[in-house]
N, C-alpha and C positions, 0 to 999 in steps of 0.2 A: 531863672538861673542860666547864665550863658554856658556854652559848651566847655570852656576852659575850667570854670569853677565846678561844673558838674563832674568833670573828669577827676578833679582833685578830691572832691567829696567821695566819689566812688572808690578811688584808690585808698583813701584813708580808712573807709569802712572795711574794705577787703583786707588790708594789712592788719587792722585791728582784730578781725575775726580769726585770721590765720595765726597771728601771734598768740591770741587767747587760747586757741585750740592746742597749739604747741605747748603753752604753759600748762594746760590741763594734763597733757600727756606726760610731761616732765614731772608734774606733781604726782601722778599715778606711779611712775617709776620710783620716785623718791620714797613713797609710802609702801614700796614693795607690793604694789597691786597692779601689775601690768595689764591684767585683763580688763581693768577699768577703761582702757582705750576703746573697748567695744561698746561703751555707752553711746547710745544714738546721738545724744547732744554733743559729746566730744567729737565724734566723727563728723557730725553736722557742722560744727564750727569750722573745722578744717576745710570741708568741701564747700561750705558757703564762702569762705575766704578765697579759695581757689577759683570758684565760679565767678565771684565778683571781679577779681583781678584779671581773669581771662575774658571778662565781659560775656560770659555764657550764662544767661539768666536761667536756662533750663536746669543747670546744675544746682543753682540756688533754690529754684522752685521745688526740685525733687526733695530737698531737705526740709523746706518749709512745710510741704505737704505731710511729711512724716512727723514733724515736731510740733506743729501748731496746736493741736488739741491736747497732747500730753503736757506741753509747757503751760497751756492755759489752765489746766487742772492744778499744776504746781503753783501757779501764780495765785489762784483762788485760795489754796491752803496757806500760802505764805502770807497773804494779806489778812486772812482770818487770824493767823498767829499774831500779827502785829497789832490788830485791833483788840482782840479778846484774850491774848496771851494764853491760848490753848489750841490744841489741834482740832482740825475739822475732819480732814481725810487721812492724816498721818503721813503724807508723802514728804513733808518738809520738817518732820520732827528732828531729823539729824542736824539740820541747820541750827536749830534753837537749843537742842538738848545735848548735843555732842560737842566736845571741845575740838576746835580746829584753828589752824593759823589763819591770819588775816587774808593771805593770798588764796587759801582754799575757799574762804567765803566770798572773796571777790570773784573767783571763777564761778562759783555756784550762782551768783547773782545774775549771770548771763541769761538764766531762765526768764528773767523779767523783761528783757528787751531784745532778745535774739530775733524773734519773729517780726515785730514792727520795724526794726532796723534793717533786717534782711529784705522785707517787702519794699521798704523805701529804696533800697539799692536796686531792686529789680525794676521798680518804676523808672529810676534814673537810667538804667541800662536799656530797658525796653524788652518786651516779650515777643519772641518770634516763633516759638514752638508750643504746641499744646500737648505734647506727649511726654512731658517730664514725669507725669504720674507713673508711666511704665517703669522707669528706673526706680521710683519710690517703692513699688511693690516688689521688684526684683531684689532691691537692697534689703528689704525687710526679711525676705526668705534667706538670703545669704547671711544676714546678721544673725538670724535665729540659729542657723547651722553653726556659725562660728562660736557663738556664745555656748551652745550645747557641747561643742567639742573641746573648747579651750578654757572654760571657766567652771568653777564649782557651784553647786546649788546654793551654798551658803552666801555667795556673793550676790545672787539674784540680780545679775546684770539685766537692765531693761525690764525688770519684773517678769522675766521669762520662766522662772521656776515656780513662783507662787505670787499671788496678788500683793501689790504694794498698798492696796487699800483694803480695809477690813470689810470684805464682801464675801458672802457665801454663795458659791456658784453651784451648789448641790452636787449631783453625781456627774456632772459634765466633766470630761477630761480637760485639765487645765490648758494643755497645748491648744486644744480646739477653742477654748475661751480666749486665749491670748491672741491667736490669729484672727478670730472673729472681731475682737475689740479693736486691734490695731489696724486691720484692713478697713473696718467700717469708719474709724476715726480718720484715717488717711483719705478715704473716699469722700467723706463729708468735707474735709479740708480742700480737696481738689475742686469740688463743686462750688463751694462758697468763694474761694479765692479766685478761681477763674471767672466767676460771675462778676466779681468786683474789679478784677485787674484788667481783663481783656478790653472792655470798652475804653479804658483810659490809656491803654498802651498799644493798641492795634496799629496806630500810625507811627510808632517808634520801635521799629523792628531791629533786633540784633541777633 
C-alpha cells in the first residue's frame, strides 16, 4: 500500500472510531445514563480515534492493552450465544435478552472488531514508543476512582462493584480482585502485543 492510500485508510479508521465513540456517549445521555461514558470501551473508542487521527500510536496502544482481553472474553460469550443460543459467561446476556434500539446494538458490536482494527491502524502508523503501558495502568487507576465517585453500584460500570461473571472469589475483597484481574490482563496484553508488533514495526517509527 502506497503512502497516500495508507494515509486515507488511517484517516477513515480514526474518524470511524471517534464518531462511534461520540455516538456511544450521545446514546448514554439519551438514555439518561451519563455515567456510562466511564465504560472503558466507550472512552477507548474516543482515545483510539484521537490517537489514530493524531498519528500517535502510543495513545492507541494504551487503549488496546486495557481492552484486548476483556473484549476477547466478550467475543467468546457472544459467539457462544450465536452458536448455542444460550449464555456461557453471562457478559453478553444484555445483548440477546434485553430490548434495545438498532443503534444501541450497532455500538455494542464494536466489541467484535475494535482490537483487530485498532492494531491494524497501529501497524499502518508505526510504533515508536514502548511505554504506552504506563498510561494504561495510570488510566485504570483514574478510571476506578472516577467510577467509584460518580456512579452507583447498581450500574456496575466496568464490573468494578461486583463480578460480571458468575465466579465466587471467596473472602477476598472485590476491589483487590478487580485490580488483580485487570492489571494482570493488561500486563499479559502488553507482553503479547509487543512481542508480535515490535518486530513488524520497529523500522516504521512515528
